[in-house]
N, C-alpha and C positions, 0 to 999 in steps of 0.2 A: 502493498499500500503507501509505504514511503518513495519507492521509484514511478507508481502511479500518480503522486501528487506532486512529485518533480516534472513530471511530463505534463503538468497542465501551466497556464500562463494566468495570471491573477489581472483580474481586472477590477478594479473598485469601482464602485457604484452605488447609487440610492442611500441606503443607510448606514452605509459602510464606509462613508467619508463622515457621517455622522460620529460612530463611534472612534475612528482614526484619530479625529481630529479632538475628540474629548480625551482619547489616551496621550496624544501629543502635548495639549495643553495641561494635564496631571504629570507628564512627565517633566514640563517647566516650570513644575511649581503651583501651577494656577489648578482649582477644582472649579470647573466651571460648568455648572447644568446649564444656566441660561443660553448659552450659544448652541448649546447642543441637545437634538431632543433624543427620547428612547430612554431604554433601560441599559446604564452602561455596565454591569459586570463586567464583562468580559475585557473591557477596556483597562479595568485595573489590574489584570493580569499580563497586558501588552506592554506597560510601563516600562517594565526591566527588558524587554524585549527590545524599546525603540534606544533606550538606554546603551544594549550591547550593539546595537546595530546601524542605529540611524534610519533605521528602513521606515518609508510613509507608507509599508503592508504590513507593521507590526500586528495590526488585528489579524490578518489574512494569518500570519507566521503562529501567532498563539492557537488559532483555529484549530491548523496542522497539527500542532501539537498535541491537542485536547481530544482531537480525533485518531489519533496513533494510540494516545494512550488508550481509547475507547476501546481498542481491538482486545489486549488483555482483561482489562475490565468487564467486556461483555461475557468474554468467557468465564470470570469468575463468578459474575452473577447468576449465570447460567447454572453454574456446581453449588455455588450456596443455595440455592431453591432446590435445587431437586437431588443435590447429595452425588451426583456421578458427573465425571470429565465428560462423558458421552453427550450431556445436555447440554453442558459448558461450549463444546464445538458446535453443537447446534445453535444455540443462542448467537454465538456469535457471526456463524453463517447468516441469522437474519439480520444482525447490524450490520452485513455487507451490502445485504439486499433493501439497506435503507439508504437511498444516495441522495435525497434532499438535502441532508443535512453537510455532506463533505463536497458536495456540489457548489452550493451557494456560499461557502464560507470563502469562495476564491473571488467573491465579490464583497467581501467583508461583512456579511450578514453570521449572527451569532448562534444558530441552531447546532451548528456542532460541537460548543461548548454546553449548551444546554443538555444535548443528548449526552456528554460524559457528565455532568452534574445528574442526570437524572440516574443514570446506571451507576452513578456512586451511592446516590442516596438509595437507591434498591439495593447495594452491595452491603451498607452500613447496617440498614435496616434489617437484613434478612439474619446478619451476624450479630443484631443487637449491640452496636457499637455504641457505646456512648457520646462518639459528637455526631451521630445523624442529626439532632436538630441544626447542628451548626453548619454542615453541607447542605443541609436543606435551604436555610437562611441564604447562604450566598448563591446557589442555584438559583433563588429568585430574583436575587439582584439581577441574573444574566437575564431572565425571563421569568416573570410572575407565574408564568402556568408550571414550572416545578413544583409550586407552592401546595399544588392540590396532592401530591403525594404525602402530603403529615399522617393519614389515618395509617401508614405502613409502620410508623414507628413509636406515635404518640402514647399509645397505651403503657408502654414500658419507661414512659418516663413521669406518670404521674405520681410521682413519690418524694419524699422530701430528698433523698439521695441524688436524686437525677435531676430534679426540676431546674437547679441551677444552670444546666445544658439548653433547658428549653427559654430559660432566662437571658442567657448568653444569645441564643439567635435572635430573639425578638429585638435585644438592643442591636445588634448588628441592622436588621431591617430599620429600625427607628433611626439609627443615624444615617444611614442611607437617604430614607424619605425624610429624615428633619432638615437634613442639608438641602435636599432638593426642594424644599417647601419654602425654606428660608432666601435661598437665590432666586426664583422665579414666582414665587407666589401663590403657587396651587402645587398638587399632585401632578406628576410627569404623565403622558396620556400614552395612548397607543398614535405610534405615529401613523400609520397607515389611514386612520380618521379623515373623511372628506379628501383624503389626496388624490380617488379616483373621481371627482367631481369637479377638479379643476380650481377650487377654492382653499387648496390648503397652503396655508403659510409657514415654510419651517422656521420663519423668526419668530414666530408666535405660536407654537402648538397650543390647542384648546386642554384645558382641565380633563382630569382621568376621569370625572363624573360622565363627560360626552361620549364616552367609550362603550355606554353599556344604553341598551333599552330593552322594554319587554314586548316580546312577539315572536310570532312563530316562524318566521323567515329564518332566523339565527339558528334555530336549531335544527331546521331542515339543513341549513348549508353544512351542520357538523356531518350529516348523514353522507351528505354529499363527499364532503371531504377526507371520508374513509374509506368511498369505494369506487369513485368516479375515476379512473386515470388519467382524462385528462385536465382537472384540476389539480394536477400536480403532486399526488398523493406521496403519504410518508412510506408507503410499504404495501404489497401485494393485498388485494381485497380477500383473496384465499385466505392468506395468514390473520386477516381482520375475524372473519368467519369461524376459522378453526378456535381462535382463539375465545370468542365469545359462547363459542359451542362447550368447549373445555369447563369454561367458568360456570354455564348454567346447570352441566349434569356434572362435571367432577367434586361431589362434595368434599372431599379428602385433600384438594389441595390446599397448601400451607398458606394460611393467610389470605384465605378466597374471599372472604369478606370484606378485611380492609381494601384487597386489589378494588373488589368491585365499587366498593365507596370511591376509590380513588378515581376512578374510571367516571362515577357520576358526577363527582366534583367539577374533573374536567371538562365532562360534555356540558354541564350548565354554566361554566364560567366563558367557555367558547360561546354557547348557544346566546348568550344575553350579551354579547357585543355587537357593536352595530355594522362591525365588518371586521371578517376573519379567514385568514389560510389556514391550510391544512398541517401547515407546520406549528399551529399552535394547540394541536393534539399530539405531540409526541410524547406527553406521559401517557395517555391512555395507550396510543399505538404500541410504545413499548410494552406494557403490561399484557395488552394482546398477544404482542410476540412471543412472550415470555410463558402464557397460558400455553400456546399452539405447541409448543416443544415435545410434548409428549406423543402428539399426534403424528407427527414429523415423525419423530423418531421409530414409531410403529407401521407405518403406514408408507411403502414406496412411492406408491402414485400420489401420494400427497406430497412427496418432495418434488414429483415430477412437477404436478399441477402448479406449486410455488415457484418453480424456477420458471416456466414459461409464462404465469401471471406476472411474476417481476420483470418481463421484459418488458411489459406494457407500461411499466412503472418508469424504468430509465427510459424510455423512449420519449415521452412528452418533458421531460425534467431535462433530455439532451437538448431538444430541439428549440426548448424557451431559454436553458441556462448553458448547459453541457458546451453546447459547440463551441461557445466565444473562448471557452479555457483549454478542450482537446480538439485535437485537428483532426480525430477519427471518430465517430459512431462505436467503431470495433473497440477501438482503444479504452474509449467510455465503459464499455460492458465488463472490462476487466476485473471486477468485484464481483460480478454476475457470476464471471466463469469462476474466481475464486470459492464463492460459496458453493456452485456445482462439485467441483473437485471434494470440499468437504464431506457432501453428503455421498458423493459417489465412494469416497473412501470409506464410510461408514459402511457402507454397504457392503462394498467386498470384502471389510472385513467381518463383516457377520457373515456373508455368503463363504468364505474361506473356513471361518470356525465350524460351521454345519457340515462342512466336506471331511474336515477334522475329526 
């Protein structure tokens, strides 16, 4: 994957300029929420990279690092949840089949970092690490959608010995939002609001409450953003359906109720937004993918279906974003080929074991 990323040509665009601008301003000693809209969690991690390299693509370099770290982390999450290395490899394959985050990071978007923190929150929660709330808080500063994952760990922290970690997490969030509010006079907004209606002013972003409305349309978009490939979805709809079926049928799944609650919270948060993208559903799609792992391990045709279906996830993302960074669609499909190798290697291992 490192070679794959080195074959890409970064091209900063859209919100990437905001994140990079905030990072460079901070690197020069200025905390400037007023000049740069959006959630700036990734920018804090980009500051040391800018100091070391002086690169105006420091936000992209930081995302590449987080994406590479997500590879072993995805394996560890699958292994921690299902208690087998085999499940770890399968969940790693599903990470490879989620191209949006590691594609759009080359335009400066933050979803690669968001996915890293989602995986880190999952791993910490499954391992019952005492620092779970802290990483949850930091992930929420990168993108607030990570905050919907608190049901996975909160029950373990409702006691005097551990509540301090929740207090630290809330203090981090309060410090970030407090500084933001102090500088601009209101809570930061979802940058996409009104940006497609022609009247979005990046120098005067509207307050956070303008990002929400009550209506059916937002919830219908959530369904479309899960299942319709032309909307540049996160992962194969087949994976979503397998994961949903597993959560419905398999009551023995670890933390099943907590996972379902986190999915519902993500659904409600995004459904209430006046405008939303598929990437806002990354917590939900990651949990569905995790729940789908047993079915993929057990059924050859499920693996084949997911690989075929994933082609139609990669294709629209390449047409919209990826062609700007990779010269060839076949090069762009490299992670899909890697996932296929993981599936095939496991199938061959199982087959040779049966023969022996």
